[in-house]
N, C-alpha and C positions, 0 to 999 in steps of 0.2 A: 223731543227734537229741539225745542227752544233752549232747554237746559244744556243740551250738548253743544249747540252753537255758542252759547254764552261761555261755556267752559273753554272751548277752543280759542275764543277771542281773548280770554283772561288767564290762560294757563301759565304764561310766563310770570305774570304778577303773583299768582298764587304760589308758584314754585319758589319764587324769590322769598316770599314770606315764610314758607315752610323751611327753606334752607336756614334762614336766620334763626328761626325757632329751634331747629334741631341742633344748630351750632351752640346755642346757649345751653341746651340740655345735655348734649353728648360730647361736644367738642367738634373741631373742624373735620378730623379724619373720618370718624364714624358717620357724621352727617353726610359727607360727600359720598361715601360708599352707599348709604341708604338712598340718596337722591339719584345717584348715577350707578345703578346696578350693572353688573357685567354678566349678562346671561350667556349661556353656551351658544356658540355659533353653529353647532352641529354635533354629530356623533360619528365616531370611527370605531367599528367593532364593538359597539355597545358602550363606549366610553365617551363622556361629554368632553368637548373641546372648548375651552374658554376663549373669550375674545383676546385676552392678553397673550395666551399661548399661540393662537393662530396668527395674530399680528406679528409676534416675534418671529415665528417660523417663516411667515410670508415675506417679511422684510429681509431676513437673512438670505433666503433662497433667491429672492428677486435680485438682490445686489450681486450675487455670485453667478447664478445659472440662467436667469430669465431677464437679463437686462434689455434684450431686443426681442422678446417673445411676441409672437403674433396673436396667440390665444390669450384670453384673460388670465392674468397671473394667479388670481385666487383659485381658479380651477386647476391650474398646473400644480400649484403648491399642495392643494388638498389631495390630489392624486398621489403625490410623493409621500405625504403624511400617512396616507392609508397603507402604502407599501412598507415604509419603515416601521410603522406600528405593528403590522402583521409579522415583520421580521423579528422584532423584539418579542412578540407573543410566541413565536416558534423557537425562541431560545438562541437565535443567531447573534453572535457577538463580533465586535471589531477589536482586534488587538492593538496595542500601542504601536507595534512595528508596522502593522497594516496602515494605520492612520498616518504615521510619519512618512511612509513611502508614498502614499497617495498625495500628501501635501507637497512632497518634492516633485512628484510627477505633474502637479498642478501648475508649477512655475518652471517652465523650461528656460531657466536663466542660470547665471553663474551660481554654483552651489554654495559659494562663500556667503551668499546673502543670508543663509540659515544660521551661520555662525554669529552674525551680529543680531542678537535677540532684540535689542532695542530698535535697531533699524528695520527689522522684519515687522515689528509691531506698528511702527510708523507707516511702513508701506501698506499694510493691511488697512490702516485707518484712512490713508490718502486714496487708495484705489477702491476699496469696498465700503468704507465708512463702518467698519466692524472691528471689534476687539479680537484679540487672539482666541479667547475661549469661544466667542460667537462663531468665528471662522472654523475652528476645530469641530465644534458641535455640528455645523452644517455639513462639513465633509464627512463626518461620522455617519450622519443620517443618510447622506448620499451613498456611502459604502454599504450601509445596511440594505437599502433598496436594491442596489446592484447585485449584492451577494444573494439576496432572496431570488432575484430574477435568474441568476446563474444556476442556483440550486434547482429551481423549477425546470429550467430548460434541460439541465443535465439528467433529470429524471425521466425525460421523454425518450423513448427508443423506437426504432423501426426495424422489424425483422425482415429477413431476406424474402420470405414468402409474401409478407405484406407489401413490400416494395414491388415484387414481381407482379402481383395481382393488380396493383395500381398502374404499373407500366403497361400491362395488357389493355386496361381500360383506356389509357391515354393514347395508345398507338394502334389499336385495332380499328379497322375501317371497313365500311360497307358501301355497296352501290344499291340504289333504290329506284324503283319505278312507282309513281303515284299519280292519282288524279284527284282534283279538288271538287267537292260538291258543296256549293255555298248556300247558306240559308237564304240570303237575299234574293236568290233566283226563284224562290218559291213563295215570296211574299204576296205577289199578285194572285196567287191561286187559293190562298186560305181565306176563310170567312170567320168573322167573329160576331158575337152577340153581346148585347148590353149587359146581360147578367154575367157573362164570362169576364167582361172588362171589370165589373165591380168585384167579382171574386178574385181576380188577379191583383187588384188594388188592395183588397183586404188581406191577401196572403203576404204581400211584400211591402206594405206601407210603412212598417216599423223598421225596415232595413235602410241603411245608408247605401246609396247606389255606388257601384264600382264596376264600370264597364270592362276595365282591364282584367279584372278577376272573374267576370261573368256573373256578377251579383246584381239581381234586380232590386230596386229600392226607390222609395220616394221621400224618405225622411230628410229634412234639410238640416245639415250640421250647424252648430253654433258658429256665428260669424262676428267679426269685429271690424271696426273702422278705427284707424290709429293716425296719429301725427307724431312727428319727432323733430327735434332740433339737433344739429350735428356740427361739431367743429371738424371740418373735413381736412384730413392730413394733406391731400394733394394741393388743395387751395392754399393752405398756410405755407407749405414748402416752397411754393413759387414766390412768396413774399420775403423769404429769408435770404440774406446776403452774408456769406462767410468770407471775410477778408483774409488776405495772405498773412497779415500781421497776427490775427487771432489764431490762424492755423500754426504759425511759427511758435506762438506762445504755448499752444497745446502740445506741440512736438517737444519743446524743451521740458515741459512739465511731465510728460508721460514717457519719454524715450527710454528711461532706465528700465521700465517694466515692459513696454510694448514694442520697442523698435531696436532691440539689440540684434546684432548679427549673430549667425551661428558661431559656436565656439571655434576659433581658428587655432591651428597648430602653431606653437611658439618655438623658436629656436631653442635647442638644448642648452640648458644652463641659464636661460634668461627668465627672470621672474616676471610675473604678470604685470607688475608696475612698470617694467622697463620697456614694454612693447609700445610702438608708436602706431600700430595698426588701429584704425577706427573701430570702436566697439559697437557703433550704432549705424543703422541704415540711413542713407542720406535723406534729407527732407523731401527732395523732389520725388524720390522713389515711393514714399508713403503718403504723399500729399493727398491723393485721391481717397485713400482710406481715412485719413484724418478728416477730410471734408465730409465724408459720409457719416462718420461718427458724430461730428459736431452738428451736422444738419439734423440728424435723428434726435439728438438731445434737445436742441433748440425748438424743433418742431413739437416734440412731446411736451416741453415746458409751456409753449404757447397754447397748445390744444388743451392741456389740463387747466390752465389759467382761464381760458375763455369759457369752458364748460362749467368750471367751478363758480365763476361769477354768476352765470345764469342759474346754477343750482342754488346758490346762496339767496338769490332774489326769490326763487320759488319757495325756499324754506321760510324766508322772512314774511312772505305773504300768504302762505298756505292756511294759516289759522284765521285769516281775515275773510269776510264774506266777499263774494265776487269771483269772477272767472279770470284765471291767469292766462293771458294770450301768448301762445307759443310764437305766433307770427311777430308780435311786438318784441318779444325776447330775442328772437333771431335778428331782427333789425337793430336792436340796441347793442348786441354783443357780437355783431358781424358773423352770425352763425347761418347755416343753411336751414331752411324750413321746408319740410316735406310732408305731404299727405300722399302716401304711395298708392299707385293704381294697380289693380289686379290685371295682369296681362292675359288671363284666361277669359275674362268676361267684360273688361273695360270699366268695372265699377271700382269703388274704393273699399269694398268689403272682402274680407279674407277668412277662409277656414284655417284651422291650425296647420294643416299640411301646406296650404298655399303660402302661409307666412314664411316658410323656409326660404322662399325665393326673395324675400325683402332684404334680409340681412344674412347673406349666404354663409358667412364664416361663424355665425353664432347659432349652433344647433339648439341651444336652450332658449333662444329668443321666442319662439311660438309659445312655449310653456309659460315664460315670464309674462307675456302679453295677456294670455287667457286667465292667468291667476290675478291679474291687476283689476282693481275696481275702476269703474268709469270715472274719468276726470281726476284720477290720482296719479300725478307725475311720478315716473320712476326715478331711481337714483342713477347717476351717470354710469354708462356701460361702454366698455372698450370694444372696438371692432377694428378690422384692418383698414376700413375707410376713415376712421376717426373715432371720436368719443361722442356719444349721443345720450339724450334723454327722451323717452317716449311717453305718450299718454294715450289711453284708450278713449276715443271720443264717443263711441257707441257700441253696444253689444246687441246682437240679435240672437235670442235663445234658440236652441235646437227645437224643431217642431215638425209635426206631421201636417202637411198641407191638406186642405179639404179635397174630397174626391173630385168635386167640380173643377177645382183649380188645375188639376193635373190630368183630367179625363183624357185629353187628346194624347198626352205623352204615354199614359197607361195603355191606351188602345194601340198605339204604335209599337210599344214593347210586346204586348200580347201577340200582335200579328207576327212580329219577328220570332217570338218564342215558338209559335205554332209552325212557322216556316222551317225552323230548325228541326222540329220533330219530323216534318215531312222529309227533310234532307237525310235524316238518320234512317228513315224507313227505306228510302231509295238506295242508300249505301248498303244496307243489309241485303236488299234484293240483288244488288250488284255483286256483293261478296259471295252470295250463294251460287250465282252463275259462274264466278271466277273459279270457285272450288271444283266445279264440274268441268270447266273448260280451260280458259286462260284469262289473263287480265284484259287483253284486247277484246275478247268476246264479251266479257262482263260489262265493259264500258259501252259497247255497241248495244247490249241488251237493255240498257236504261236510257237510250237516246231519246225516246218519246217522253220520258219523265224529266230528265235533266238537261236535255239538249246535247249538242256535240261537245264532249269534254276532251281536253288535251291530256295525253299521257306524257308525263315529264320523267326523263331518266337523268339521274344525277351522276356526277363524277363520284369519286370516293368521298364519303363524309365521315367525320368523327362524332363521338358522343357529344351531347350538348355541353357547352362550356369549355370544350377542348379545341384549341386553335392550332391548326397545322399550316405550315408555310410551303408544303409540297405543291408542285405545279398541278398534280393530278387530283388535288383535293379541293372541294368547295365547302363553303359555310352556309348552312341554311339559317335564315333569320329567326329571330325570337318568336315570330308568328307561326313557325313550322317546327317548333321543338317537339311537339307530340309525334311528328312523323318519325324522327330519329329514335325517340324513346321507344316507340312501338316496334320499329324495324329491327333494332338491336336485340329484341326479345324473340325474334323469329328465326326459323331455320331457312336456309337457302331454298327458294322456290315457294315458300309459304306466303300467304297474304292475310291482311287484317284491316280493321277500320281504326283509324286514329281520330278521336273526337276532340276538336278544339272549341271549347265553349267560352274562351276568353277572347276579348277583342272582337274581331269579325268571326262570327260563328261559322265553322266549316267542318265537314266530314271528309277525311282523306281516306281513299282506298289505297293501301300500301302493299307493295310486294318487295321482298328481299331478293335481289338479283345475285349478289356476290358478297362474300365475306373475306377480307384480307387479314389473315391471322398473323400474330406476332411470332417471330422466330426467337426462341429462348436464347439462342447464341448472341443475338443482338443485345439482349439484356446483360448477359454475362460479360461481354466485352467492355461494357461501360458501367458495370455493377457498382464499383466504389463511388464513382461520380454521381450516379443516380441515387444511391443510398444517402450520400451527403446532402444532395439537393432536397430529397424528400424529408430528411431529418430536420433540416433548417425550416422548411415550410411547416412541418408538424409542430415544431417547437414554437414558431411564431403564432400559429393558430391557438395552441394550448395557452401560451402566455397571454394572448389577447382575451381569450375566454375567461381565463383565471382573473385577470385584472378587471374584467367586466363584473365578475362575481364579487370581487372586493368592493367595487364601486357600489354594488347593490347593498353592501353592509355599511355604507356611509351615508350621511345626510348633511349636506352643507346648506346653511340658511335656516335650519329648523332643528329642534331637538325634542325627542320624546320626553314628556314629563314623567 
C-alpha cells in the first residue's frame, strides 16, 4: 500500500525520466508512442475501434449532425458507427452519384455553389471546420446507415390474414361482471406460529423483494451515496447577454449559408446577376433564431470551461494524498454542489433502479455510478441539465439481514400470504356455486366468509393495452388486467377466477356477459389504410429490436483482449 501511494505521488517525475531515456534510445516518435499508447476504445462486431478512429468519426459527425444534440454525442456516434459498420459487412455500397446527390440535397442553396470548387471547400471549412474529404466521408457513412435501415424495413411484410387477426384483437370488445375478494379482508382471521415465520424467512430471504411483481424477499440490494458538481445550463443561460451588434455580425457572417430566401422566379431573359430582389431573409425575421443559436453556443462554451477547470484541478490533485472537496470545488468555480436525496425514503442512499430518477436523461448513469470505486471522481458527463462530475461517497454491499432484524416484517408478510390463500379458497367455493346457479347466488353463498361483496358490471372493455375512445367503452386500470385477460378467454355466460398476486393481492370472480364481435366488412373498407399502419408499426418494432441486437454486439469503453 505504501509503495502504491509513493508511486502515485511521484508518477509524473518517473514518467518524465522515462520519456527522456526512451527519446535518447529510440528517438522522439517511438518514445511518444510507447509512453502514450492508444488502446482501443471498444469493439464493433468483433473489430477493435482505436481512439484515433473514434475521435475522428465523433468529431466529423458532431460537427454535421449532432451540433445541438441532447444525448451524449459519444453514444450517438457509436450507434451510427455500429450501423454503417454492419452495412459495410453486408456488402452495401454507396455510388458516386448517390453521394453527389445527397450532398446537393444537404445544401438547399443556389446550385451554382457546387460549380465553385474552391468556394465550396472554403464554405465547408467555415461552417463545419471540415475538409471536403472529411465531409464526403461523413455523408457516405450517413448514407450507408440509412440504406441499411431502408433495406431492413423493406424486408418486413404484413399479410392480409395477419392484419385481420390483429384488427380483431384491437377492436373486439366484451362486457363483464365481477366481484373482488381481497386478501386484506382475511388478515385478521389467520394465525401464524413462530416456526412458520422462520420457515417463511428461510424460503425467501435470498430474494430481492418486489411487491409490484408479487415477489417476497428480504435481501437488501447494493446501495450508494453520491455527490456531484454541475455547471447548470439554466443558471448560466440567465447570465448571458447577446447584444444586437453581435447578432448582426453573426447574420452577416452566416447569411450566405443559413438565411437565403427561397429561389424566386426571375424575369425571362434576365441573368441572376441582374436581379435586384434580395437574396436573403431580413435580419429582423431571423433575429430570434440567431439569438437562440448564439445563446446555445456561448452557454455550451461557458459550461465546458467551468467543468473543465474543475476537472483539471481534480486531475492535478488526484495523485496527492488527501480528500478533494467537491463542495469547495463548487464554490471556487461557481458550480452547483448536490448530494441527492432519495424521494422514496428520505435518505441519501440509492439502489441502482432508484438512481434513474437522479439524472433522468442518462439511462447509463446508474451503471456508471455502481461501476465506480468509492472516492474516485468521474470524468465530465453531459446531461440536459448541464455538465457534471460525480463521486461515490459510500457503498453498502448487498446483504441478507439477520432474521431478528426483519422478524416483524416477515410475520406481516406471512400473515398476508396466508390471508391470500384463504381468499383463493373462498373464491373457489364461490365459483363452484356460480356454476350450479348464477353469479349473484354465488356471491350470496360466500357472504359469511367474505362479507357483502359488490358485483360490478362494466361497459364494453378492450383487451389490455388497447385504448378505445368510444363513449360506450371503459378502461380497466393496470391493477385489473387479469380480469380482462381471463374474460376474453371465456364463452358468453361462463365464469372463472382471475388471481392477481401483484400489488394488492386479490381474487376476482369474473363472468363474461357479452362479446361484441368485429364485422369483417369494417376491416375491408379500411384495409389499405390499416395494412399501411400495421406495416409501419411492425417495421419500427423490427428496426428497434434489430438495432438493440447490434448494440449488444458493440462495446464502448472497453475492449476484449
